[in-house]
Residue frames relative to the residue before (quaternion, step in Angstrom):
aa qw qx qy qz dx dy dz
M 1.0000 0.0000 0.0000 0.0000 0.00 0.00 0.00
P 0.4215 -0.6921 0.5108 0.2870 3.67 -0.67 1.01
S 0.4346 -0.6703 0.5494 0.2449 3.50 -1.17 0.89
F 0.4514 -0.6983 0.5026 0.2367 3.59 -1.11 0.82
Q 0.1419 -0.7807 0.6048 0.0672 3.60 -0.91 0.94
F 0.3963 -0.6801 0.5689 0.2383 3.51 -1.06 0.89
P 0.4201 -0.7047 0.4998 0.2779 3.59 -0.89 0.98
E 0.6261 -0.5764 0.3966 0.3442 3.42 -1.34 0.79
P 0.5165 -0.6336 0.4301 0.3831 3.64 -0.94 0.81
T 0.4540 -0.6488 0.5501 0.2651 3.48 -1.14 0.59
P 0.6743 -0.5132 0.3739 0.3770 3.51 -1.36 0.46
M 0.6646 0.5102 -0.2998 0.4562 3.51 1.07 -0.91
L 0.6649 0.4747 -0.3088 0.4870 3.57 1.08 -0.80
Q 0.6436 0.4867 -0.3798 0.4524 3.63 0.91 -0.54
Q 0.6297 0.5481 -0.3409 0.4322 3.57 1.02 -0.61
M 0.6218 0.5271 -0.3180 0.4841 3.53 1.21 -0.84
D 0.6432 0.4989 -0.3507 0.4630 3.61 0.97 -0.69
V 0.6273 0.5170 -0.3502 0.4653 3.56 0.87 -0.71
E 0.6968 0.4517 -0.2861 0.4781 3.64 0.74 -0.92
R 0.5916 0.5050 -0.3829 0.4984 3.63 1.07 -0.43
A 0.6572 0.4825 -0.3318 0.4745 3.69 0.79 -0.87
R 0.6382 0.5115 -0.3577 0.4507 3.66 0.87 -0.84
F 0.6627 0.4924 -0.3061 0.4741 3.67 0.85 -1.00
N 0.6718 0.4905 -0.3106 0.4600 3.65 0.81 -0.75
M 0.5941 0.5230 -0.3680 0.4880 3.66 1.15 -0.53
V 0.6937 0.4631 -0.3086 0.4573 3.59 0.75 -0.84
E 0.7132 0.4905 -0.2452 0.4366 3.61 0.94 -0.91
Q 0.7893 0.3613 -0.1471 0.4742 3.43 0.90 -1.05
Q 0.7491 0.3502 -0.2186 0.5181 3.69 1.10 -0.57
I 0.8169 0.3384 -0.1834 0.4296 3.38 0.63 -1.00
R 0.5650 0.5491 -0.3469 0.5088 3.67 0.98 -0.75
T 0.7636 0.4156 -0.2505 0.4260 3.62 0.62 -1.05
W 0.6222 0.5306 -0.3037 0.4890 3.55 1.45 -0.08
E 0.5968 -0.6048 0.3190 0.4199 3.54 1.25 0.79
V 0.4980 0.5854 -0.4877 0.4140 3.64 0.97 0.65
L 0.1070 0.8109 -0.5630 0.1182 3.69 -0.24 1.39
D 0.3887 0.7001 -0.4867 0.3491 3.55 1.14 0.31
Q 0.3343 -0.7944 0.4625 0.2080 3.58 -0.20 1.33
R 0.5466 0.5914 -0.3862 0.4499 3.63 1.12 -0.52
V 0.6928 0.4721 -0.2579 0.4803 3.59 0.80 -0.92
L 0.6673 0.4732 -0.3118 0.4834 3.55 0.92 -0.92
D 0.6661 0.4735 -0.3446 0.4618 3.83 0.87 -0.68
L 0.5996 0.6002 -0.3148 0.4257 3.47 1.22 -0.67
L 0.6750 0.4845 -0.2465 0.4988 3.55 1.07 -0.99
L 0.5864 0.5327 -0.3399 0.5068 3.67 1.24 -0.27
R 0.7233 0.4606 -0.2504 0.4495 3.48 0.97 -1.11
V 0.7816 0.3437 -0.2036 0.4790 3.61 0.74 -0.83
H 0.3885 -0.8091 0.4116 0.1583 3.42 -0.22 1.52
R 0.3028 -0.7870 0.5078 0.1763 3.70 -0.15 1.18
E 0.6184 0.5888 -0.3558 0.3799 3.67 1.03 -0.63
D 0.6126 0.5873 -0.2967 0.4380 3.43 1.30 -0.67
F 0.7257 0.4241 -0.2395 0.4860 3.58 1.28 -0.22
V 0.5025 0.6305 -0.3512 0.4760 3.47 1.52 -0.05
P 0.5605 -0.5739 0.4948 0.3342 3.57 -1.17 0.67
E 0.5799 -0.6512 0.3241 0.3669 3.58 -0.71 1.01
H 0.7417 0.4223 -0.2747 0.4428 3.66 0.87 -0.75
Y 0.6588 0.4406 -0.3175 0.5207 3.44 1.48 0.50
R 0.3927 0.7632 -0.4580 0.2316 3.57 1.23 0.21
A 0.5877 0.5633 -0.3808 0.4386 3.45 1.02 -0.48
L 0.7193 0.3595 -0.2661 0.5316 3.65 1.05 -0.22
A 0.2049 0.8346 -0.4899 0.1465 3.59 1.09 0.46
F 0.7805 0.3285 -0.0997 0.5225 3.38 1.04 -1.19
A 0.4451 0.7128 -0.4422 0.3136 3.70 1.19 0.16
E 0.4879 -0.6587 0.4889 0.2985 3.52 -1.05 0.65
M 0.4973 0.6101 -0.4167 0.4549 3.55 0.48 1.25
E 0.4488 -0.5960 0.5604 0.3596 3.53 -1.41 0.29
I 0.2310 -0.7930 0.5527 0.1107 3.55 -1.14 0.88
P 0.4671 -0.7184 0.4383 0.2712 3.54 -0.62 1.12
I 0.1614 -0.8330 0.5284 0.0271 3.52 -0.85 0.95
G 0.6050 -0.5409 0.3087 0.4961 3.49 1.52 -0.03
H 0.7965 0.3302 -0.2212 0.4556 3.50 -1.28 0.38
G 0.6019 -0.5827 0.3109 0.4489 3.42 1.30 0.40
E 0.6549 0.5350 -0.3502 0.4027 3.53 1.17 0.20
V 0.2901 -0.7862 0.5261 0.1443 3.63 -1.36 0.35
M 0.4882 -0.5369 0.5790 0.3717 3.58 -1.33 0.15
L 0.4433 -0.6849 0.5142 0.2646 3.51 -1.12 0.78
Q 0.6226 -0.5675 0.3773 0.3845 3.62 -1.01 0.48
P 0.6023 -0.6013 0.3529 0.3887 3.53 -0.74 0.85
K 0.6525 0.5268 -0.3339 0.4304 3.70 0.97 -0.81
I 0.6678 0.4693 -0.3301 0.4741 3.59 0.94 -0.69
E 0.6049 0.5228 -0.3789 0.4661 3.68 0.84 -0.65
A 0.6613 0.5345 -0.3006 0.4319 3.59 1.04 -1.08
R 0.6794 0.5442 -0.2733 0.4094 3.51 0.93 -1.05
M 0.6151 0.5564 -0.3251 0.4543 3.42 1.19 -1.10
L 0.6868 0.5129 -0.2905 0.4254 3.61 0.82 -1.07
Q 0.5926 0.5786 -0.3383 0.4468 3.50 1.07 -0.82
E 0.7557 0.4559 -0.2104 0.4204 3.48 0.65 -1.36
L 0.6538 0.5100 -0.3202 0.4581 3.63 1.11 -0.53
A 0.2090 -0.8167 0.5229 0.1260 3.69 1.23 -0.29
I 0.0956 0.8480 -0.5191 0.0472 3.61 0.93 0.89
A 0.2759 -0.7437 0.5922 0.1416 3.51 -1.12 0.84
E 0.6387 -0.5519 0.3563 0.4005 3.54 -1.24 0.45
T 0.6993 0.4708 -0.2756 0.4619 3.66 1.01 -0.43
D 0.5158 0.6518 -0.4379 0.3425 3.66 1.23 0.06
R 0.2926 -0.6705 0.6676 0.1383 3.34 -1.35 0.94
I 0.1584 -0.8314 0.5326 -0.0044 3.60 -0.63 1.39
L 0.1524 -0.7378 0.6470 0.1174 3.57 -1.25 0.51
E 0.0843 -0.7806 0.6192 0.0074 3.43 -0.74 1.22
V 0.1116 -0.7617 0.6313 0.0936 3.54 -0.76 1.03
G 0.7735 0.2638 -0.2665 0.5109 3.47 -0.63 1.32
T 0.0102 -0.8626 0.5037 0.0463 3.60 0.31 1.06
G 0.1499 -0.8428 0.5117 0.0735 3.56 1.36 -0.42
S 0.8742 -0.1012 0.0683 0.4700 3.59 -0.87 -1.00
G 0.4446 -0.6874 0.4200 0.3917 3.50 1.44 -0.56
H 0.4800 0.6963 -0.4294 0.3169 3.56 1.22 0.06
M 0.6771 0.4478 -0.3032 0.4991 3.56 1.03 -0.77
T 0.5310 0.6002 -0.3719 0.4684 3.61 1.30 -0.48
A 0.6872 0.4768 -0.2972 0.4605 3.56 0.80 -0.98
L 0.6668 0.4884 -0.3325 0.4543 3.67 0.88 -0.75
L 0.6520 0.5237 -0.3027 0.4572 3.51 1.02 -0.83
A 0.6556 0.4997 -0.2743 0.4952 3.57 1.05 -0.82
S 0.6203 0.5199 -0.3608 0.4634 3.66 1.08 -0.54
L 0.7573 0.4196 -0.2196 0.4497 3.60 1.09 -0.50
G 0.7700 0.3563 -0.1715 0.5007 3.54 1.13 -0.79
Q 0.6742 -0.4446 0.3991 0.4341 3.61 -1.35 -0.11
H 0.8103 -0.1229 0.1541 0.5519 3.61 0.58 -1.02
V 0.0938 -0.7715 0.6196 0.1102 3.60 -1.12 0.67
Y 0.2320 -0.6946 0.6735 0.1004 3.42 -1.16 1.06
S 0.0054 0.8001 -0.5948 0.0777 3.74 -0.39 1.22
V 0.0773 -0.7650 0.6385 -0.0334 3.55 -0.95 1.29
D 0.0479 -0.7478 0.6620 -0.0145 3.39 -1.32 0.96
I 0.4288 -0.6770 0.5169 0.3011 3.57 -1.04 0.61
V 0.6730 0.4601 -0.3145 0.4863 3.69 1.13 -0.42
P 0.4725 -0.6903 0.4942 0.2365 3.56 -0.72 1.13
E 0.6582 0.5318 -0.3092 0.4339 3.61 0.85 -0.94
F 0.6718 0.4813 -0.3359 0.4519 3.60 0.97 -0.64
T 0.5809 0.5804 -0.3751 0.4302 3.49 1.13 -0.60
R 0.6901 0.5150 -0.2488 0.4434 3.49 0.96 -1.27
S 0.6648 0.4980 -0.2962 0.4715 3.61 0.97 -0.98
A 0.7137 0.4469 -0.3278 0.4283 3.56 0.72 -0.84
A 0.5621 0.5868 -0.3803 0.4417 3.58 1.13 -0.50
A 0.6893 0.4694 -0.2785 0.4764 3.57 0.95 -0.76
K 0.6727 0.4873 -0.3058 0.4654 3.53 1.00 -0.70
L 0.6418 0.4995 -0.3394 0.4726 3.57 1.04 -0.70
A 0.6406 0.5205 -0.3388 0.4516 3.61 0.97 -0.87
A 0.6394 0.5278 -0.3341 0.4482 3.64 0.99 -0.68
H 0.6733 0.4210 -0.2792 0.5399 3.63 1.21 -0.54
A 0.4759 -0.6989 0.4524 0.2835 3.66 1.09 -0.03
I 0.4238 0.6720 -0.4620 0.3941 3.43 1.34 0.83
R 0.0204 -0.8710 0.4895 -0.0379 3.48 -0.45 1.30
N 0.5855 0.6056 -0.3288 0.4269 3.52 1.40 -0.15
V 0.5276 0.5989 -0.3865 0.4621 3.48 1.12 1.05
T 0.0776 -0.7374 0.6665 0.0774 3.60 -0.94 0.71
L 0.1870 -0.7755 0.6019 0.0372 3.48 -0.77 1.40
E 0.0199 0.7537 -0.6568 0.0162 3.61 -1.10 0.89
T 0.3305 -0.6588 0.6411 0.2139 3.41 -1.45 0.61
G 0.4354 0.6743 -0.5441 0.2443 3.47 -0.99 0.98
D 0.5355 -0.5833 0.4920 0.3619 3.64 -1.30 -0.04
A 0.0309 0.7991 -0.5984 0.0493 3.44 -0.53 1.31
A 0.3361 0.8169 -0.4401 0.1614 3.49 1.12 0.23
R 0.7181 0.3257 -0.1955 0.5831 3.47 1.47 -0.34
G 0.7657 -0.2997 0.1731 0.5422 3.53 1.08 0.43
W 0.1121 -0.7541 0.6454 0.0475 3.65 -1.32 0.58
V 0.0166 -0.8666 0.4988 -0.0039 3.55 0.23 1.17
S 0.4748 0.7000 -0.4594 0.2710 3.78 1.08 -0.26
R 0.7621 0.3232 -0.1915 0.5273 3.62 1.03 -0.56
S 0.4745 0.7004 -0.4534 0.2805 3.60 1.23 -0.02
P 0.6057 -0.0758 -0.7637 -0.2099 1.55 -2.43 0.57
Y 0.3573 -0.7315 0.5498 0.1870 3.57 -1.07 0.58
D 0.4870 -0.6414 0.5297 0.2664 3.46 -1.36 0.43
V 0.7703 0.0847 -0.0008 0.6321 3.58 1.18 -0.69
I 0.0074 0.7513 -0.6586 -0.0418 3.63 -1.14 0.78
V 0.1257 -0.7746 0.6188 0.0356 3.48 -1.09 1.01
L 0.2057 -0.7542 0.6183 0.0814 3.59 -0.93 0.85
T 0.0732 -0.8445 0.5162 0.1228 3.73 -0.23 0.87
G 0.6860 0.3431 -0.3465 0.5400 3.49 1.12 0.44
S 0.5687 -0.6132 0.3994 0.3755 3.66 -1.07 0.42
V 0.1538 -0.7441 0.6343 0.1428 3.72 -1.40 0.24
P 0.4981 -0.6569 0.4658 0.3216 3.64 -0.91 0.69
V 0.7584 -0.0410 -0.0336 0.6496 3.60 1.31 -0.55
L 0.4716 -0.6814 0.4841 0.2811 3.54 -0.97 0.62
P 0.3225 -0.7603 0.5053 0.2500 3.56 -0.55 0.98
A 0.6263 -0.5891 0.3721 0.3496 3.60 -1.06 0.91
A 0.6182 0.6329 -0.3312 0.3281 3.60 1.00 -0.76
F 0.6105 0.5680 -0.3240 0.4469 3.42 1.27 -0.57
Q 0.6130 0.5280 -0.2968 0.5074 3.62 1.16 -0.80
E 0.7173 0.4452 -0.2662 0.4652 3.53 0.87 -1.09
S 0.5931 0.5640 -0.3499 0.4558 3.63 1.18 -0.14
L 0.5385 0.6520 -0.3752 0.3796 3.68 1.29 -0.22
K 0.3781 -0.6731 0.5587 0.3030 3.50 -0.97 0.41
P 0.5685 -0.4812 0.4101 0.5264 3.83 -1.00 0.15
G 0.7958 0.2830 -0.2500 0.4734 3.59 -0.94 0.87
G 0.4850 0.7128 -0.3787 0.3365 3.53 1.54 -0.11
R 0.2266 -0.7606 0.5964 0.1198 3.64 -1.06 0.53
L 0.0905 -0.7508 0.6539 0.0229 3.59 -1.26 0.82
I 0.0555 -0.7383 0.6702 0.0509 3.52 -1.14 0.78
A 0.1046 0.7517 -0.6433 0.1004 3.39 -1.13 1.04
I 0.2971 -0.6969 0.6126 0.2255 3.57 -1.35 0.46
V 0.0971 -0.8039 0.5837 -0.0601 3.55 -0.36 1.49
G 0.6176 0.5180 -0.4889 0.3333 3.47 -1.38 0.92
E 0.3571 -0.6869 0.5623 0.2907 3.41 -1.16 -0.28
P 0.6849 -0.5166 0.3513 0.3750 3.55 -1.29 0.51
P 0.6275 -0.1885 -0.7555 -0.0010 1.71 -1.83 1.74
A 0.6318 0.5467 -0.3063 0.4563 3.57 1.30 0.05
M 0.2162 0.7612 -0.5841 0.1808 3.52 -0.47 1.19
E 0.2031 -0.8190 0.5357 0.0318 3.61 -1.02 0.80
A 0.3418 -0.7148 0.5602 0.2415 3.57 -0.69 0.89
R 0.0006 -0.8164 0.5775 -0.0066 3.69 -0.73 0.87
L 0.2266 -0.7027 0.6619 0.1295 3.47 -1.22 0.88
I 0.0863 -0.7663 0.6358 -0.0323 3.50 -0.87 1.14
A 0.0792 -0.7977 0.5975 -0.0192 3.57 -0.77 1.18
R 0.2804 -0.7490 0.5689 0.1916 3.54 -1.03 0.79
V 0.0289 0.8286 -0.5522 0.0873 3.49 -0.46 1.19
A 0.8517 -0.1643 0.0465 0.4954 3.69 -0.45 1.12
G 0.7489 -0.4025 0.1549 0.5032 3.41 1.04 1.20
A 0.6203 0.4628 -0.3074 0.5536 3.61 1.26 -0.17
Y 0.2896 -0.7371 0.5892 0.1600 3.43 -1.56 0.46
H 0.1136 -0.8110 0.5711 0.0562 3.56 -0.71 1.00
A 0.1398 -0.7925 0.5877 0.0841 3.57 -0.73 1.08
V 0.0370 -0.7525 0.6557 0.0506 3.56 -1.30 0.64
G 0.3531 -0.7222 0.5618 0.1950 3.56 -0.99 0.94
L 0.3466 -0.7942 0.4862 0.1130 3.50 -0.81 1.24
F 0.7713 -0.2488 0.2388 0.5350 3.25 0.67 -1.41
E 0.4324 -0.6400 0.5370 0.3390 3.69 -1.04 0.23
T 0.1697 0.7232 -0.6621 0.0991 3.47 -1.39 0.82
C 0.2743 -0.7131 0.6138 0.1987 3.43 -1.32 -0.28
I 0.0538 0.8172 -0.5667 0.0898 3.66 -0.68 1.09
A 0.5918 -0.5149 0.4258 0.4509 3.57 -1.09 0.25
P 0.4782 -0.6669 0.5079 0.2617 3.63 -1.26 0.53
L 0.5435 -0.5771 0.5041 0.3427 3.42 -1.34 0.45
K 0.5020 -0.6545 0.4443 0.3496 3.73 -0.88 0.52
N 0.8417 0.1394 -0.1596 0.4967 3.60 -1.03 0.69
T 0.2407 0.7958 -0.5365 0.1443 3.52 0.83 0.83
Q 0.5973 -0.5143 0.4649 0.4034 3.57 -1.31 0.32
Q 0.2571 -0.7662 0.5745 0.1294 3.60 -0.83 1.01
P 0.5734 -0.5926 0.4498 0.3431 3.61 -1.23 0.55
E 0.5358 -0.5951 0.4685 0.3732 3.54 -1.09 0.76
K 0.3511 -0.6922 0.6095 0.1617 3.56 -1.26 0.85
F 0.3091 -0.7363 0.5840 0.1458 3.59 -0.75 1.14
V 0.1336 -0.7632 0.6296 0.0570 3.63 -0.90 1.00
F 0.2426 -0.7603 0.5902 0.1213 3.58 -0.83 1.01
């Protein structure tokens, strides 16, 4: 008796499966993590995360995990990217600094909300790869630069919004000082296993910090280290 073989999935069926996975990511991971801003939720459905994932990891594009992108770096979990976007409340007129371009996915999300994104990465390959991916998505309001911005990037300052996509043991003062009045900064501060996402706003010359959630992500390279006390 001949064995039965399932037919190969058609392109339309494959696309339906991708869209279902994308929808499930938003509904089951992101919305349940206190991300309720409809503008952010719609954006995550519109900007295709799988296009920014390395080819051999595309099946995991919507998983609740960090995805390796090479050079010891990873993509942030979808829910962390989404929560950052919501907390920053980005306006269409905002000039944004992103420290850590990585895959370019967060860059694309930021550019879709703000006026212009200046994104810096210490790895030249990430800069080149992100440029190609952003161009494929017709995202042009981005300036990509290769450099070490772990302790600040003042050449384009001041900024309305600053986003650090890797953790820092301590937050260098240069980042706060690069904010415009009314500007917002989000960073994950601390060392394993204790890190906290912080939102810092500059209001009337003062800085107000709010702890958002606890997490643990990979650090930026060449970060400022805490002072060591010698007894």
